[in-house]
MOPAC internal coordinates of N, CA, C and O (Angstrom, degrees):
PM7 1SCF
backbone

  N    0.0000 0     0.00 0     0.00 0    0    0    0
  C    1.4598 1     0.00 0     0.00 0    1    0    0
  C    1.4861 1   108.47 1     0.00 0    2    1    0
  O    1.2310 1   120.58 1   136.62 1    3    2    1
  N    1.3671 1   116.50 1   -43.38 1    3    2    1
  C    1.4624 1   122.06 1  -178.83 1    5    3    2
  C    1.4843 1   109.65 1   -57.84 1    6    5    3
  O    1.2310 1   118.63 1   138.28 1    7    6    5
  N    1.3110 1   120.22 1   -41.72 1    7    6    5
  C    1.4468 1   125.38 1  -179.24 1    9    7    6
  C    1.5197 1   110.67 1   -62.75 1   10    9    7
  O    1.2310 1   121.92 1   136.10 1   11   10    9
  N    1.3009 1   113.93 1   -43.90 1   11   10    9
  C    1.5295 1   120.75 1   178.76 1   13   11   10
  C    1.5466 1   108.12 1   -64.46 1   14   13   11
  O    1.2310 1   118.46 1   137.33 1   15   14   13
  N    1.2274 1   120.54 1   -42.67 1   15   14   13
  C    1.4198 1   119.69 1  -173.82 1   17   15   14
  C    1.5022 1   108.54 1   -73.77 1   18   17   15
  O    1.2310 1   119.66 1   143.57 1   19   18   17
  N    1.3597 1   118.25 1   -36.43 1   19   18   17
  C    1.4332 1   121.11 1   175.92 1   21   19   18
  C    1.4796 1   111.21 1   -62.19 1   22   21   19
  O    1.2310 1   120.10 1   133.07 1   23   22   21
  N    1.3098 1   117.41 1   -46.93 1   23   22   21
  C    1.4886 1   124.75 1   179.31 1   25   23   22
  C    1.5118 1   110.42 1   -56.73 1   26   25   23
  O    1.2310 1   120.78 1   129.61 1   27   26   25
  N    1.2857 1   116.11 1   -50.39 1   27   26   25
  C    1.4496 1   123.14 1  -178.45 1   29   27   26
  C    1.5284 1   112.29 1   -59.43 1   30   29   27
  O    1.2310 1   121.87 1   132.95 1   31   30   29
  N    1.3563 1   114.03 1   -47.05 1   31   30   29
  C    1.4573 1   121.81 1   179.54 1   33   31   30
  C    1.4459 1   111.22 1   -60.71 1   34   33   31
  O    1.2310 1   119.65 1   128.18 1   35   34   33
  N    1.3956 1   118.28 1   -51.82 1   35   34   33
  C    1.4506 1   122.50 1  -179.05 1   37   35   34
  C    1.5791 1   110.05 1   -64.24 1   38   37   35
  O    1.2310 1   119.66 1   141.46 1   39   38   37
  N    1.3126 1   118.26 1   -38.54 1   39   38   37
  C    1.4381 1   117.13 1   171.76 1   41   39   38
  C    1.3801 1   117.47 1   -57.81 1   42   41   39
  O    1.2310 1   118.98 1   139.75 1   43   42   41
  N    1.3128 1   119.55 1   -40.25 1   43   42   41
  C    1.4507 1   125.27 1   176.21 1   45   43   42
  C    1.5266 1   111.64 1   -67.82 1   46   45   43
  O    1.2310 1   118.22 1   145.18 1   47   46   45
  N    1.2654 1   121.00 1   -34.82 1   47   46   45
  C    1.3925 1   122.61 1  -176.25 1   49   47   46
  C    1.6417 1   105.44 1   -77.48 1   50   49   47
  O    1.2310 1   121.29 1   140.04 1   51   50   49
  N    1.3103 1   115.13 1   -39.96 1   51   50   49
  C    1.4398 1   117.97 1   177.84 1   53   51   50
  C    1.5250 1   112.16 1   -66.41 1   54   53   51
  O    1.2310 1   120.00 1   142.60 1   55   54   53
  N    1.3105 1   117.60 1   -37.40 1   55   54   53
  C    1.4889 1   122.24 1   177.15 1   57   55   54
  C    1.4941 1   108.55 1   -61.19 1   58   57   55
  O    1.2310 1   119.09 1   139.09 1   59   58   57
  N    1.3234 1   119.34 1   -40.91 1   59   58   57
  C    1.4287 1   123.27 1  -176.66 1   61   59   58
  C    1.5471 1   108.41 1   -64.73 1   62   61   59
  O    1.2310 1   119.79 1   130.20 1   63   62   61
  N    1.3603 1   118.01 1   -49.80 1   63   62   61
  C    1.4327 1   119.62 1  -177.62 1   65   63   62
  C    1.5337 1   114.14 1   -68.29 1   66   65   63
  O    1.2310 1   120.28 1   153.87 1   67   66   65
  N    1.3808 1   117.07 1   -26.13 1   67   66   65
  C    1.3281 1   125.20 1   176.97 1   69   67   66
  C    1.5832 1   108.93 1   -65.71 1   70   69   67
  O    1.2310 1   122.94 1   129.71 1   71   70   69
  N    1.2770 1   111.96 1   -50.29 1   71   70   69
  C    1.5977 1   120.64 1  -178.85 1   73   71   70
  C    1.6113 1   104.29 1   -60.98 1   74   73   71
  O    1.2310 1   119.02 1   134.20 1   75   74   73
  N    1.2948 1   119.48 1   -45.80 1   75   74   73
  C    1.4796 1   122.43 1   176.41 1   77   75   74
  C    1.5203 1   112.73 1   -56.06 1   78   77   75
  O    1.2310 1   121.45 1   149.05 1   79   78   77
  N    1.3257 1   114.84 1   -30.95 1   79   78   77
  C    1.5150 1   120.41 1  -179.43 1   81   79   78
  C    1.5281 1   109.11 1   -90.44 1   82   81   79
  O    1.2310 1   117.93 1  -179.08 1   83   82   81
  N    1.3366 1   121.55 1     0.92 1   83   82   81
  C    1.3771 1   125.82 1   178.88 1   85   83   82
  C    1.6091 1   114.46 1    72.26 1   86   85   83
  O    1.2310 1   124.86 1  -152.26 1   87   86   85
  N    1.4044 1   108.27 1    27.74 1   87   86   85
  C    1.3859 1   116.19 1   178.65 1   89   87   86
  C    1.5518 1   109.42 1  -110.66 1   90   89   87
  O    1.2310 1   121.81 1   -28.62 1   91   90   89
  N    1.4106 1   114.15 1   151.38 1   91   90   89
  C    1.4961 1   118.75 1  -178.63 1   93   91   90
  C    1.5218 1   109.97 1   -86.22 1   94   93   91
  O    1.2310 1   121.50 1   -57.79 1   95   94   93
  N    1.3187 1   114.74 1   122.21 1   95   94   93
  C    1.4575 1   119.64 1  -176.61 1   97   95   94
  C    1.4577 1   116.00 1   -87.76 1   98   97   95
  O    1.2310 1   121.78 1  -177.70 1   99   98   97
  N    1.3325 1   114.19 1     2.30 1   99   98   97
  C    1.5361 1   120.50 1  -173.86 1  101   99   98
  C    1.4956 1   112.49 1   -58.95 1  102  101   99
  O    1.2310 1   117.62 1   148.94 1  103  102  101
  N    1.3226 1   122.14 1   -31.06 1  103  102  101
  C    1.4237 1   121.89 1  -178.28 1  105  103  102
  C    1.5034 1   118.07 1   -91.22 1  106  105  103
  O    1.2310 1   121.28 1  -178.07 1  107  106  105
  N    1.4148 1   115.15 1     1.93 1  107  106  105
  C    1.5077 1   116.64 1   178.54 1  109  107  106
  C    1.5294 1   113.01 1   -70.06 1  110  109  107
  O    1.2310 1   121.67 1   -44.18 1  111  110  109
  N    1.3090 1   114.41 1   135.82 1  111  110  109
  C    1.4760 1   122.35 1   167.49 1  113  111  110
  C    1.4241 1   109.73 1  -131.95 1  114  113  111
  O    1.2310 1   120.21 1   -42.31 1  115  114  113
  N    1.3844 1   117.20 1   137.69 1  115  114  113
  C    1.4281 1   122.81 1   178.19 1  117  115  114
  C    1.5148 1   111.39 1  -124.50 1  118  117  115
  O    1.2310 1   122.03 1   -56.49 1  119  118  117
  N    1.3654 1   113.73 1   123.51 1  119  118  117
  C    1.4440 1   121.32 1  -175.02 1  121  119  118
  C    1.5417 1   101.95 1  -111.55 1  122  121  119
  O    1.2310 1   120.57 1   -48.40 1  123  122  121
  N    1.3881 1   116.51 1   131.60 1  123  122  121
  C    1.4128 1   122.02 1  -179.26 1  125  123  122
  C    1.4885 1   111.43 1  -122.87 1  126  125  123
  O    1.2310 1   121.20 1   -46.52 1  127  126  125
  N    1.3358 1   115.30 1   133.48 1  127  126  125
  C    1.4714 1   118.95 1   170.20 1  129  127  126
  C    1.5142 1   111.16 1  -118.10 1  130  129  127
  O    1.2310 1   122.07 1   -46.03 1  131  130  129
  N    1.3257 1   113.65 1   133.97 1  131  130  129
  C    1.5147 1   115.54 1   174.59 1  133  131  130
  C    1.5526 1   107.08 1  -115.65 1  134  133  131
  O    1.2310 1   122.80 1   -46.81 1  135  134  133
  N    1.3576 1   112.23 1   133.19 1  135  134  133
  C    1.4466 1   116.92 1   177.06 1  137  135  134
  C    1.5735 1   109.04 1  -131.32 1  138  137  135
  O    1.2310 1   123.38 1   -28.72 1  139  138  137
  N    1.2978 1   111.13 1   151.28 1  139  138  137
  C    1.4916 1   119.78 1   172.20 1  141  139  138
  C    1.5350 1   111.90 1   -91.45 1  142  141  139
  O    1.2310 1   122.73 1   -42.00 1  143  142  141
  N    1.3727 1   112.37 1   138.00 1  143  142  141
  C    1.4950 1   115.09 1   178.69 1  145  143  142
  C    1.5249 1   100.72 1  -143.67 1  146  145  143
  O    1.2310 1   126.17 1    10.34 1  147  146  145
  N    1.4109 1   105.75 1  -169.66 1  147  146  145
  C    1.5001 1   116.16 1   176.76 1  149  147  146
  C    1.4903 1   109.89 1  -114.38 1  150  149  147
  O    1.2310 1   120.51 1   -30.68 1  151  150  149
  N    1.2444 1   116.64 1   149.32 1  151  150  149
  C    1.5170 1   125.96 1   177.05 1  153  151  150
  C    1.4250 1   107.72 1   -75.94 1  154  153  151
  O    1.2310 1   118.05 1   -54.07 1  155  154  153
  N    1.3529 1   121.31 1   125.93 1  155  154  153
  C    1.5373 1   116.23 1   174.43 1  157  155  154
  C    1.4175 1   109.35 1   -73.19 1  158  157  155
  O    1.2310 1   114.25 1   163.09 1  159  158  157
  N    1.3068 1   128.49 1   -16.91 1  159  158  157
  C    1.4108 1   130.17 1   177.29 1  161  159  158
  C    1.4816 1   116.28 1   -68.07 1  162  161  159
  O    1.2310 1   122.88 1   130.47 1  163  162  161
  N    1.4240 1   112.08 1   -49.53 1  163  162  161
  C    1.4857 1   116.36 1  -175.25 1  165  163  162
  C    1.5547 1   113.65 1  -127.24 1  166  165  163
  O    1.2310 1   122.38 1   172.18 1  167  166  165
  N    1.3291 1   113.05 1    -7.82 1  167  166  165
  C    1.5391 1   117.59 1   178.47 1  169  167  166
  C    1.5725 1   110.61 1    80.88 1  170  169  167
  O    1.2310 1   120.16 1  -173.79 1  171  170  169
  N    1.3273 1   117.30 1     6.21 1  171  170  169
  C    1.5104 1   121.07 1   174.52 1  173  171  170
  C    1.5278 1   111.42 1   -77.70 1  174  173  171
  O    1.2310 1   121.33 1   -14.78 1  175  174  173
  N    1.2746 1   115.06 1   165.22 1  175  174  173
  C    1.4860 1   121.02 1  -177.94 1  177  175  174
  C    1.5548 1   108.26 1   -72.25 1  178  177  175
  O    1.2310 1   119.70 1   -36.02 1  179  178  177
  N    1.2489 1   118.18 1   143.98 1  179  178  177
  C    1.4893 1   125.51 1   172.84 1  181  179  178
  C    1.5870 1   106.43 1  -135.60 1  182  181  179
  O    1.2310 1   123.77 1   -18.17 1  183  182  181
  N    1.2991 1   110.37 1   161.83 1  183  182  181
  C    1.4845 1   116.36 1   167.25 1  185  183  182
  C    1.4912 1   109.49 1  -103.38 1  186  185  183
  O    1.2310 1   119.20 1   -33.66 1  187  186  185
  N    1.3418 1   119.14 1   146.34 1  187  186  185
  C    1.4015 1   129.12 1   172.60 1  189  187  186
  C    1.5087 1   107.63 1  -120.76 1  190  189  187
  O    1.2310 1   122.50 1   -50.59 1  191  190  189
  N    1.3674 1   112.81 1   129.41 1  191  190  189
  C    1.4625 1   117.95 1  -179.88 1  193  191  190
  C    1.4247 1   110.57 1  -113.84 1  194  193  191
  O    1.2310 1   118.49 1   -39.16 1  195  194  193
  N    1.3349 1   120.48 1   140.84 1  195  194  193
  C    1.4450 1   126.05 1   171.29 1  197  195  194
  C    1.5401 1   109.04 1  -128.02 1  198  197  195
  O    1.2310 1   122.71 1   -54.55 1  199  198  197
  N    1.2722 1   112.42 1   125.45 1  199  198  197
  C    1.5180 1   118.94 1   179.49 1  201  199  198
  C    1.5860 1   101.99 1  -113.93 1  202  201  199
  O    1.2310 1   121.60 1   -44.88 1  203  202  201
  N    1.3156 1   114.55 1   135.12 1  203  202  201
  C    1.4688 1   119.94 1   175.80 1  205  203  202
  C    1.5096 1   102.04 1  -125.61 1  206  205  203
  O    1.2310 1   120.03 1   -55.85 1  207  206  205
  N    1.3185 1   117.54 1   124.15 1  207  206  205
  C    1.4874 1   124.93 1  -175.88 1  209  207  206
  C    1.5987 1   103.98 1  -107.38 1  210  209  207
  O    1.2310 1   120.68 1   -51.12 1  211  210  209
  N    1.2925 1   116.30 1   128.88 1  211  210  209
  C    1.4142 1   122.53 1   175.37 1  213  211  210
  C    1.6277 1   103.56 1  -112.87 1  214  213  211
  O    1.2310 1   121.03 1   -58.67 1  215  214  213
  N    1.2961 1   115.64 1   121.33 1  215  214  213
  C    1.4360 1   118.00 1  -178.34 1  217  215  214
  C    1.5647 1   107.87 1  -138.16 1  218  217  215
  O    1.2310 1   119.41 1   -98.85 1  219  218  217
  N    1.3114 1   118.72 1    81.15 1  219  218  217
  C    1.4794 1   121.26 1  -174.97 1  221  219  218
  C    1.5205 1   114.06 1   -58.80 1  222  221  219
  O    1.2310 1   120.47 1   -42.74 1  223  222  221
  N    1.2825 1   116.71 1   137.26 1  223  222  221
  C    1.4739 1   121.24 1   176.07 1  225  223  222
  C    1.5285 1   113.87 1    87.69 1  226  225  223
  O    1.2310 1   119.73 1   177.92 1  227  226  225
  N    1.3458 1   118.12 1    -2.08 1  227  226  225
  C    1.4744 1   120.51 1  -179.43 1  229  227  226
  C    1.5072 1   108.21 1  -113.45 1  230  229  227
  O    1.2310 1   121.45 1   -48.35 1  231  230  229
  N    1.3421 1   114.83 1   131.65 1  231  230  229
  C    1.5245 1   119.71 1  -172.43 1  233  231  230
  C    1.5462 1   108.18 1   -63.91 1  234  233  231
  O    1.2310 1   119.25 1   -40.65 1  235  234  233
  N    1.2849 1   119.04 1   139.35 1  235  234  233
  C    1.5434 1   124.46 1  -179.09 1  237  235  234
  C    1.4730 1   112.11 1   -44.63 1  238  237  235
  O    1.2310 1   121.63 1   131.98 1  239  238  237
  N    1.4336 1   114.49 1   -48.02 1  239  238  237
  C    1.4543 1   116.86 1  -178.03 1  241  239  238
  C    1.5509 1   114.48 1   -61.89 1  242  241  239
  O    1.2310 1   122.40 1   137.22 1  243  242  241
  N    1.3248 1   113.02 1   -42.78 1  243  242  241
  C    1.5013 1   116.99 1   177.76 1  245  243  242
  C    1.4921 1   109.42 1   -66.13 1  246  245  243
  O    1.2310 1   119.37 1   139.16 1  247  246  245
  N    1.2623 1   118.81 1   -40.84 1  247  246  245
  C    1.5190 1   120.79 1   176.52 1  249  247  246
  C    1.4794 1   113.81 1   -59.42 1  250  249  247
  O    1.2310 1   121.95 1   131.20 1  251  250  249
  N    1.3907 1   113.88 1   -48.80 1  251  250  249
  C    1.4500 1   121.20 1  -179.57 1  253  251  250
  C    1.6297 1   112.77 1   -56.99 1  254  253  251
  O    1.2310 1   122.42 1   135.99 1  255  254  253
  N    1.3422 1   112.97 1   -44.01 1  255  254  253
  C    1.4615 1   119.93 1  -178.29 1  257  255  254
  C    1.5524 1   108.56 1   -65.02 1  258  257  255
  O    1.2310 1   120.19 1   137.76 1  259  258  257
  N    1.3575 1   117.24 1   -42.24 1  259  258  257
  C    1.4972 1   121.85 1   177.07 1  261  259  258
  C    1.5012 1   110.74 1   -67.66 1  262  261  259
  O    1.2310 1   118.06 1   142.62 1  263  262  261
  N    1.3512 1   121.31 1   -37.38 1  263  262  261
  C    1.3616 1   122.10 1  -177.47 1  265  263  262
  C    1.5129 1   111.13 1   -67.82 1  266  265  263
  O    1.2310 1   120.27 1   145.45 1  267  266  265
  N    1.3347 1   117.09 1   -34.55 1  267  266  265
  C    1.5167 1   120.86 1   173.04 1  269  267  266
  C    1.5317 1   110.17 1   -65.77 1  270  269  267
  O    1.2310 1   119.06 1   142.38 1  271  270  269
  N    1.2889 1   119.40 1   -37.62 1  271  270  269
  C    1.5109 1   119.30 1   173.44 1  273  271  270
  C    1.5250 1   110.62 1   -64.93 1  274  273  271
  O    1.2310 1   118.82 1   136.73 1  275  274  273
  N    1.3061 1   119.86 1   -43.27 1  275  274  273
  C    1.3886 1   123.42 1   179.04 1  277  275  274
  C    1.5252 1   113.16 1   -63.11 1  278  277  275
  O    1.2310 1   120.29 1   144.23 1  279  278  277
  N    1.3289 1   117.06 1   -35.77 1  279  278  277
  C    1.4386 1   128.14 1   177.41 1  281  279  278
  C    1.5644 1   109.22 1   -57.59 1  282  281  279
  O    1.2310 1   123.23 1   140.60 1  283  282  281
  N    1.4267 1   111.41 1   -39.40 1  283  282  281
  C    1.5251 1   112.66 1  -178.50 1  285  283  282
  C    1.5700 1   110.37 1   -78.25 1  286  285  283
  O    1.2310 1   119.91 1   161.75 1  287  286  285
  N    1.3316 1   117.78 1   -18.25 1  287  286  285
  C    1.4899 1   117.54 1   178.92 1  289  287  286
  C    1.5488 1   117.65 1   -92.90 1  290  289  287
  O    1.2310 1   120.70 1   150.88 1  291  290  289
  N    1.3585 1   116.27 1   -29.12 1  291  290  289
  C    1.4003 1   123.79 1  -174.39 1  293  291  290
  C    1.5246 1   112.52 1   -69.08 1  294  293  291
  O    1.2310 1   118.05 1   -62.83 1  295  294  293
  N    1.3226 1   121.32 1   117.17 1  295  294  293
  C    1.4625 1   123.77 1   178.62 1  297  295  294
  C    1.4682 1   114.91 1   -57.11 1  298  297  295
  O    1.2310 1   119.86 1   145.17 1  299  298  297
  N    1.3232 1   117.86 1   -34.83 1  299  298  297
  C    1.5270 1   120.31 1   174.26 1  301  299  298
  C    1.5487 1   110.96 1   -62.04 1  302  301  299
  O    1.2310 1   122.45 1   132.50 1  303  302  301
  N    1.3043 1   112.91 1   -47.50 1  303  302  301
  C    1.5413 1   118.53 1  -178.49 1  305  303  302
  C    1.5737 1   109.78 1   -64.23 1  306  305  303
  O    1.2310 1   120.83 1   136.69 1  307  306  305
  N    1.3115 1   116.01 1   -43.31 1  307  306  305
  C    1.4846 1   120.68 1   178.42 1  309  307  306
  C    1.5611 1   106.16 1   -58.98 1  310  309  307
  O    1.2310 1   117.97 1   137.90 1  311  310  309
  N    1.3301 1   121.47 1   -42.10 1  311  310  309
  C    1.4787 1   121.13 1   179.33 1  313  311  310
  C    1.5028 1   108.23 1   -64.13 1  314  313  311
  O    1.2310 1   121.85 1   137.89 1  315  314  313
  N    1.3429 1   114.06 1   -42.11 1  315  314  313
  C    1.4657 1   118.75 1  -177.33 1  317  315  314
  C    1.5908 1   113.40 1   -57.30 1  318  317  315
  O    1.2310 1   121.08 1   148.69 1  319  318  317
  N    1.3771 1   115.54 1   -31.31 1  319  318  317
  C    1.4637 1   121.63 1   178.62 1  321  319  318
  C    1.4707 1   111.90 1   -55.09 1  322  321  319
  O    1.2310 1   121.07 1   152.26 1  323  322  321
  N    1.3594 1   115.57 1   -27.74 1  323  322  321
  C    1.4943 1   119.39 1  -176.10 1  325  323  322
  C    1.5025 1   113.11 1   -98.81 1  326  325  323
  O    1.2310 1   121.08 1  -127.05 1  327  326  325
  N    1.3278 1   115.53 1    52.95 1  327  326  325
  C    1.4550 1   118.46 1   168.78 1  329  327  326
  C    1.5588 1   114.78 1   121.78 1  330  329  327
  O    1.2310 1   117.14 1   171.06 1  331  330  329
  N    1.2877 1   123.05 1    -8.94 1  331  330  329
  C    1.3322 1   121.51 1  -178.93 1  333  331  330
  C    1.6021 1   111.60 1  -113.15 1  334  333  331
  O    1.2310 1   123.73 1   -76.02 1  335  334  333
  N    1.3783 1   110.45 1   103.98 1  335  334  333
  C    1.5027 1   112.72 1  -175.70 1  337  335  334
  C    1.5066 1   110.74 1   -54.86 1  338  337  335
  O    1.2310 1   121.61 1   -43.09 1  339  338  337
  N    1.3224 1   114.53 1   136.91 1  339  338  337
  C    1.5123 1   121.47 1  -175.43 1  341  339  338
  C    1.5437 1   108.48 1  -135.07 1  342  341  339
  O    1.2310 1   118.92 1   -43.24 1  343  342  341
  N    1.2439 1   119.67 1   136.76 1  343  342  341
  C    1.4446 1   124.07 1   170.67 1  345  343  342
  C    1.5742 1   108.71 1  -123.60 1  346  345  343
  O    1.2310 1   121.33 1   -40.50 1  347  346  345
  N    1.3296 1   115.06 1   139.50 1  347  346  345
  C    1.5307 1   119.83 1   179.22 1  349  347  346
  C    1.5267 1   101.46 1  -131.84 1  350  349  347
  O    1.2310 1   123.18 1   -55.04 1  351  350  349
  N    1.4065 1   111.50 1   124.96 1  351  350  349
  C    1.4430 1   114.49 1  -179.24 1  353  351  350
  C    1.5457 1   105.09 1  -141.73 1  354  353  351
  O    1.2310 1   122.72 1   -34.84 1  355  354  353
  N    1.3651 1   112.40 1   145.16 1  355  354  353
  C    1.5108 1   117.14 1   174.15 1  357  355  354
  C    1.5973 1   107.47 1   -71.01 1  358  357  355
  O    1.2310 1   124.52 1   -34.89 1  359  358  357
  N    1.3209 1   108.93 1   145.11 1  359  358  357
  C    1.5081 1   117.57 1   174.12 1  361  359  358
  C    1.5366 1   109.03 1   -62.13 1  362  361  359
  O    1.2310 1   121.08 1   -36.21 1  363  362  361
  N    1.2962 1   115.53 1   143.79 1  363  362  361
  C    1.4858 1   115.46 1   176.69 1  365  363  362
  C    1.5053 1   112.81 1   -90.20 1  366  365  363
  O    1.2310 1   120.10 1   180.00 1  367  366  365

């Protein structure tokens, strides 16, 4: 459920910045994977999040810049900055 919430939230933030950049967000899809791991610092359990964004017809450089903006807006991503490792990559 956390992965679904994160994906939906990031999709909404990315759609917003896409519209602000005069791009059509209709083709955006976000796939999120959540995994449990161990912290190298203390051995405790941590979450690792991977977001893969597929946005057909948008250049990877443009998509990456807008994903960074969306990352700053998305409440889930902002929460992740405080201890949950997160990667966000465009689909190949």
